[in-house]
ChimeraX commands (.cxc) that place a marker at each C-alpha (Angstrom):
marker #1 position 187.92,55.50,53.59 radius 0.5
marker #1 position 189.95,57.65,51.21 radius 0.5
marker #1 position 193.20,58.51,53.02 radius 0.5
marker #1 position 192.78,62.16,52.02 radius 0.5
marker #1 position 189.48,62.41,53.88 radius 0.5
marker #1 position 189.10,62.14,57.65 radius 0.5
marker #1 position 186.17,62.69,59.98 radius 0.5
marker #1 position 186.28,65.44,62.57 radius 0.5
marker #1 position 183.27,66.09,64.81 radius 0.5
marker #1 position 181.21,64.02,62.34 radius 0.5
marker #1 position 182.29,66.21,59.41 radius 0.5
marker #1 position 184.68,65.21,56.65 radius 0.5
marker #1 position 188.04,66.96,56.57 radius 0.5
marker #1 position 189.20,67.29,52.98 radius 0.5
marker #1 position 192.99,67.06,52.76 radius 0.5
marker #1 position 193.13,66.40,49.03 radius 0.5
marker #1 position 195.84,68.15,47.08 radius 0.5
marker #1 position 195.44,70.14,43.91 radius 0.5
marker #1 position 194.88,68.20,40.66 radius 0.5
marker #1 position 198.53,68.55,39.61 radius 0.5
marker #1 position 199.90,67.34,42.99 radius 0.5
marker #1 position 200.99,63.78,43.69 radius 0.5
marker #1 position 200.87,62.11,47.09 radius 0.5
marker #1 position 204.19,62.02,48.97 radius 0.5
marker #1 position 204.87,59.19,51.44 radius 0.5
marker #1 position 206.77,61.08,54.15 radius 0.5
marker #1 position 206.98,58.20,56.66 radius 0.5
marker #1 position 208.65,56.02,54.02 radius 0.5
marker #1 position 211.40,58.65,53.79 radius 0.5
marker #1 position 212.00,59.50,57.45 radius 0.5
marker #1 position 210.32,56.70,59.40 radius 0.5
marker #1 position 208.40,57.23,62.61 radius 0.5
marker #1 position 210.07,60.55,63.43 radius 0.5
marker #1 position 206.91,62.28,62.20 radius 0.5
marker #1 position 204.93,61.19,65.27 radius 0.5
marker #1 position 204.36,64.59,66.87 radius 0.5
marker #1 position 202.33,66.18,64.06 radius 0.5
marker #1 position 201.60,63.30,61.71 radius 0.5
marker #1 position 201.28,60.56,64.31 radius 0.5
marker #1 position 197.53,60.67,64.94 radius 0.5
marker #1 position 195.77,60.98,61.58 radius 0.5
marker #1 position 192.33,60.68,63.22 radius 0.5
marker #1 position 192.89,62.80,66.35 radius 0.5
marker #1 position 191.54,66.20,67.27 radius 0.5
marker #1 position 194.89,67.99,67.13 radius 0.5
marker #1 position 196.31,67.86,63.58 radius 0.5
marker #1 position 195.55,66.07,60.32 radius 0.5
marker #1 position 198.19,66.30,57.62 radius 0.5
marker #1 position 198.82,64.91,54.14 radius 0.5
marker #1 position 201.93,65.50,52.06 radius 0.5
marker #1 position 202.22,66.11,48.32 radius 0.5
marker #1 position 204.63,67.25,45.63 radius 0.5
marker #1 position 203.46,69.80,43.12 radius 0.5
marker #1 position 204.25,69.83,39.37 radius 0.5
marker #1 position 207.64,71.47,40.13 radius 0.5
marker #1 position 208.35,68.75,42.75 radius 0.5
marker #1 position 208.08,71.23,45.65 radius 0.5
marker #1 position 206.79,69.71,48.89 radius 0.5
marker #1 position 203.31,70.81,49.92 radius 0.5
marker #1 position 201.15,69.82,52.86 radius 0.5
marker #1 position 197.46,70.08,53.56 radius 0.5
marker #1 position 196.89,70.53,57.28 radius 0.5
marker #1 position 193.79,70.66,59.46 radius 0.5
marker #1 position 194.12,72.43,62.81 radius 0.5
marker #1 position 191.69,70.76,65.18 radius 0.5
marker #1 position 190.16,71.95,68.46 radius 0.5
marker #1 position 193.12,70.63,70.50 radius 0.5
marker #1 position 195.40,73.22,68.84 radius 0.5
marker #1 position 193.49,76.15,70.32 radius 0.5
marker #1 position 195.36,79.20,71.58 radius 0.5
marker #1 position 193.40,82.44,71.25 radius 0.5
marker #1 position 189.69,81.56,71.51 radius 0.5
marker #1 position 188.59,79.90,68.27 radius 0.5
marker #1 position 192.05,80.06,66.70 radius 0.5
marker #1 position 195.16,77.88,66.44 radius 0.5
marker #1 position 197.95,78.40,68.97 radius 0.5
marker #1 position 201.13,79.92,67.56 radius 0.5
marker #1 position 203.10,76.98,68.96 radius 0.5
marker #1 position 200.89,74.57,67.01 radius 0.5
marker #1 position 201.53,76.52,63.82 radius 0.5
marker #1 position 205.28,76.59,64.56 radius 0.5
marker #1 position 205.29,72.82,65.21 radius 0.5
marker #1 position 203.69,72.18,61.82 radius 0.5
marker #1 position 206.22,74.46,60.13 radius 0.5
marker #1 position 209.05,72.65,61.94 radius 0.5
marker #1 position 207.88,69.28,60.60 radius 0.5
marker #1 position 207.10,70.43,57.06 radius 0.5
marker #1 position 210.24,72.52,56.55 radius 0.5
marker #1 position 212.50,69.85,58.02 radius 0.5
marker #1 position 210.85,67.26,55.79 radius 0.5
marker #1 position 211.41,69.57,52.84 radius 0.5
marker #1 position 215.15,69.23,53.43 radius 0.5
marker #1 position 214.82,65.44,53.55 radius 0.5
marker #1 position 212.68,65.38,50.40 radius 0.5
marker #1 position 215.45,67.35,48.64 radius 0.5
marker #1 position 217.93,64.59,49.53 radius 0.5
marker #1 position 219.43,65.93,52.77 radius 0.5
marker #1 position 219.10,64.12,56.11 radius 0.5
marker #1 position 218.66,67.17,58.35 radius 0.5
marker #1 position 217.58,68.43,61.72 radius 0.5
marker #1 position 216.09,71.86,62.26 radius 0.5
marker #1 position 218.62,74.13,63.96 radius 0.5
marker #1 position 216.75,77.43,63.80 radius 0.5
marker #1 position 213.15,78.23,62.92 radius 0.5
marker #1 position 211.99,81.84,62.62 radius 0.5
marker #1 position 208.23,82.22,62.33 radius 0.5
marker #1 position 206.39,85.43,61.50 radius 0.5
marker #1 position 202.69,85.22,62.31 radius 0.5
marker #1 position 200.56,87.25,59.89 radius 0.5
marker #1 position 196.91,86.45,60.74 radius 0.5
marker #1 position 194.95,84.41,63.26 radius 0.5
marker #1 position 194.20,80.92,61.93 radius 0.5
marker #1 position 190.62,79.82,62.69 radius 0.5
marker #1 position 190.30,76.34,64.21 radius 0.5
marker #1 position 189.08,73.44,62.10 radius 0.5
marker #1 position 190.46,75.07,58.98 radius 0.5
marker #1 position 192.37,73.23,56.25 radius 0.5
marker #1 position 195.37,75.19,55.06 radius 0.5
marker #1 position 198.28,74.61,52.72 radius 0.5
marker #1 position 201.90,74.70,53.80 radius 0.5
marker #1 position 204.13,75.64,50.89 radius 0.5
marker #1 position 207.87,75.10,51.21 radius 0.5
marker #1 position 211.08,75.20,49.23 radius 0.5
marker #1 position 214.80,74.78,49.73 radius 0.5
marker #1 position 216.32,78.19,48.98 radius 0.5
marker #1 position 220.02,77.43,49.39 radius 0.5
marker #1 position 222.59,74.85,50.44 radius 0.5
marker #1 position 226.10,75.53,51.69 radius 0.5
marker #1 position 228.16,72.78,53.27 radius 0.5
marker #1 position 225.96,71.18,55.92 radius 0.5
marker #1 position 223.53,74.15,55.99 radius 0.5
marker #1 position 220.23,73.82,54.17 radius 0.5
marker #1 position 218.01,76.92,54.18 radius 0.5
marker #1 position 214.29,76.32,53.72 radius 0.5
marker #1 position 211.39,78.74,53.65 radius 0.5
marker #1 position 207.68,78.17,53.87 radius 0.5
marker #1 position 204.31,79.62,54.61 radius 0.5
marker #1 position 200.92,78.58,55.94 radius 0.5
marker #1 position 198.20,79.89,53.66 radius 0.5
marker #1 position 194.74,79.43,52.22 radius 0.5
marker #1 position 193.95,81.23,49.00 radius 0.5
marker #1 position 195.26,84.77,49.41 radius 0.5
marker #1 position 195.31,84.58,53.22 radius 0.5
marker #1 position 198.75,84.07,54.76 radius 0.5
marker #1 position 198.71,82.92,58.38 radius 0.5
marker #1 position 202.44,82.47,58.98 radius 0.5
marker #1 position 205.75,82.56,57.14 radius 0.5
marker #1 position 208.98,80.91,58.24 radius 0.5
marker #1 position 212.68,80.71,57.49 radius 0.5
marker #1 position 214.41,77.56,58.63 radius 0.5
marker #1 position 218.07,76.64,58.98 radius 0.5
marker #1 position 218.54,72.89,58.78 radius 0.5
marker #1 position 221.82,71.09,59.43 radius 0.5
marker #1 position 222.70,67.91,57.51 radius 0.5
marker #1 position 223.37,65.00,59.86 radius 0.5
marker #1 position 224.06,62.19,57.44 radius 0.5
marker #1 position 222.44,60.68,54.40 radius 0.5
marker #1 position 218.75,60.11,53.75 radius 0.5
marker #1 position 217.36,56.64,54.24 radius 0.5
marker #1 position 216.85,54.73,51.00 radius 0.5
marker #1 position 214.29,52.03,50.34 radius 0.5
marker #1 position 217.10,49.45,50.43 radius 0.5
marker #1 position 217.91,50.29,54.05 radius 0.5
marker #1 position 215.86,48.86,56.86 radius 0.5
marker link #1:1,2 radius 0.2
marker link #1:2,3 radius 0.2
marker link #1:3,4 radius 0.2
marker link #1:4,5 radius 0.2
marker link #1:5,6 radius 0.2
marker link #1:6,7 radius 0.2
marker link #1:7,8 radius 0.2
marker link #1:8,9 radius 0.2
marker link #1:9,10 radius 0.2
marker link #1:10,11 radius 0.2
marker link #1:11,12 radius 0.2
marker link #1:12,13 radius 0.2
marker link #1:13,14 radius 0.2
marker link #1:14,15 radius 0.2
marker link #1:15,16 radius 0.2
marker link #1:16,17 radius 0.2
marker link #1:17,18 radius 0.2
marker link #1:18,19 radius 0.2
marker link #1:19,20 radius 0.2
marker link #1:20,21 radius 0.2
marker link #1:21,22 radius 0.2
marker link #1:22,23 radius 0.2
marker link #1:23,24 radius 0.2
marker link #1:24,25 radius 0.2
marker link #1:25,26 radius 0.2
marker link #1:26,27 radius 0.2
marker link #1:27,28 radius 0.2
marker link #1:28,29 radius 0.2
marker link #1:29,30 radius 0.2
marker link #1:30,31 radius 0.2
marker link #1:31,32 radius 0.2
marker link #1:32,33 radius 0.2
marker link #1:33,34 radius 0.2
marker link #1:34,35 radius 0.2
marker link #1:35,36 radius 0.2
marker link #1:36,37 radius 0.2
marker link #1:37,38 radius 0.2
marker link #1:38,39 radius 0.2
marker link #1:39,40 radius 0.2
marker link #1:40,41 radius 0.2
marker link #1:41,42 radius 0.2
marker link #1:42,43 radius 0.2
marker link #1:43,44 radius 0.2
marker link #1:44,45 radius 0.2
marker link #1:45,46 radius 0.2
marker link #1:46,47 radius 0.2
marker link #1:47,48 radius 0.2
marker link #1:48,49 radius 0.2
marker link #1:49,50 radius 0.2
marker link #1:50,51 radius 0.2
marker link #1:51,52 radius 0.2
marker link #1:52,53 radius 0.2
marker link #1:53,54 radius 0.2
marker link #1:54,55 radius 0.2
marker link #1:55,56 radius 0.2
marker link #1:56,57 radius 0.2
marker link #1:57,58 radius 0.2
marker link #1:58,59 radius 0.2
marker link #1:59,60 radius 0.2
marker link #1:60,61 radius 0.2
marker link #1:61,62 radius 0.2
marker link #1:62,63 radius 0.2
marker link #1:63,64 radius 0.2
marker link #1:64,65 radius 0.2
marker link #1:65,66 radius 0.2
marker link #1:66,67 radius 0.2
marker link #1:67,68 radius 0.2
marker link #1:68,69 radius 0.2
marker link #1:69,70 radius 0.2
marker link #1:70,71 radius 0.2
marker link #1:71,72 radius 0.2
marker link #1:72,73 radius 0.2
marker link #1:73,74 radius 0.2
marker link #1:74,75 radius 0.2
marker link #1:75,76 radius 0.2
marker link #1:76,77 radius 0.2
marker link #1:77,78 radius 0.2
marker link #1:78,79 radius 0.2
marker link #1:79,80 radius 0.2
marker link #1:80,81 radius 0.2
marker link #1:81,82 radius 0.2
marker link #1:82,83 radius 0.2
marker link #1:83,84 radius 0.2
marker link #1:84,85 radius 0.2
marker link #1:85,86 radius 0.2
marker link #1:86,87 radius 0.2
marker link #1:87,88 radius 0.2
marker link #1:88,89 radius 0.2
marker link #1:89,90 radius 0.2
marker link #1:90,91 radius 0.2
marker link #1:91,92 radius 0.2
marker link #1:92,93 radius 0.2
marker link #1:93,94 radius 0.2
marker link #1:94,95 radius 0.2
marker link #1:95,96 radius 0.2
marker link #1:96,97 radius 0.2
marker link #1:97,98 radius 0.2
marker link #1:98,99 radius 0.2
marker link #1:99,100 radius 0.2
marker link #1:100,101 radius 0.2
marker link #1:101,102 radius 0.2
marker link #1:102,103 radius 0.2
marker link #1:103,104 radius 0.2
marker link #1:104,105 radius 0.2
marker link #1:105,106 radius 0.2
marker link #1:106,107 radius 0.2
marker link #1:107,108 radius 0.2
marker link #1:108,109 radius 0.2
marker link #1:109,110 radius 0.2
marker link #1:110,111 radius 0.2
marker link #1:111,112 radius 0.2
marker link #1:112,113 radius 0.2
marker link #1:113,114 radius 0.2
marker link #1:114,115 radius 0.2
marker link #1:115,116 radius 0.2
marker link #1:116,117 radius 0.2
marker link #1:117,118 radius 0.2
marker link #1:118,119 radius 0.2
marker link #1:119,120 radius 0.2
marker link #1:120,121 radius 0.2
marker link #1:121,122 radius 0.2
marker link #1:122,123 radius 0.2
marker link #1:123,124 radius 0.2
marker link #1:124,125 radius 0.2
marker link #1:125,126 radius 0.2
marker link #1:126,127 radius 0.2
marker link #1:127,128 radius 0.2
marker link #1:128,129 radius 0.2
marker link #1:129,130 radius 0.2
marker link #1:130,131 radius 0.2
marker link #1:131,132 radius 0.2
marker link #1:132,133 radius 0.2
marker link #1:133,134 radius 0.2
marker link #1:134,135 radius 0.2
marker link #1:135,136 radius 0.2
marker link #1:136,137 radius 0.2
marker link #1:137,138 radius 0.2
marker link #1:138,139 radius 0.2
marker link #1:139,140 radius 0.2
marker link #1:140,141 radius 0.2
marker link #1:141,142 radius 0.2
marker link #1:142,143 radius 0.2
marker link #1:143,144 radius 0.2
marker link #1:144,145 radius 0.2
marker link #1:145,146 radius 0.2
marker link #1:146,147 radius 0.2
marker link #1:147,148 radius 0.2
marker link #1:148,149 radius 0.2
marker link #1:149,150 radius 0.2
marker link #1:150,151 radius 0.2
marker link #1:151,152 radius 0.2
marker link #1:152,153 radius 0.2
marker link #1:153,154 radius 0.2
marker link #1:154,155 radius 0.2
marker link #1:155,156 radius 0.2
marker link #1:156,157 radius 0.2
marker link #1:157,158 radius 0.2
marker link #1:158,159 radius 0.2
marker link #1:159,160 radius 0.2
marker link #1:160,161 radius 0.2
marker link #1:161,162 radius 0.2
marker link #1:162,163 radius 0.2
marker link #1:163,164 radius 0.2
view
């Protein structure tokens, strides 16, 4: 099966990126620390695939399954925040900074219907000493479901392919 397609309730979930995006191997960068969101690519909670766009910004395609339900028929705010935590932290790593999320401020804009594939857009907006500021949003077309500002703190150096 194409790794960008997954079955959910007998229906295909299309997590393909845009034509000018390239796949990004997040686990190769940070290891198994992506278990909470990315750890069950065939489950009924989340499905996620990472990409870089033409400008090398990290993007994610995410499916919010029935196990993320909060308000009836919609994703729980905590599920949305958890996705933003993973994606925005990974954005810091993808920019070359081994970080942990120290502060995540999420503004919810619209209810996110369950079993919807959305895009998470992210970018590093500034770096100062050990502080890496990242912003992102969960969207689909013109609909914005949540926006976030994230303060990450550098903890060391990113793992390279030469390290075990």
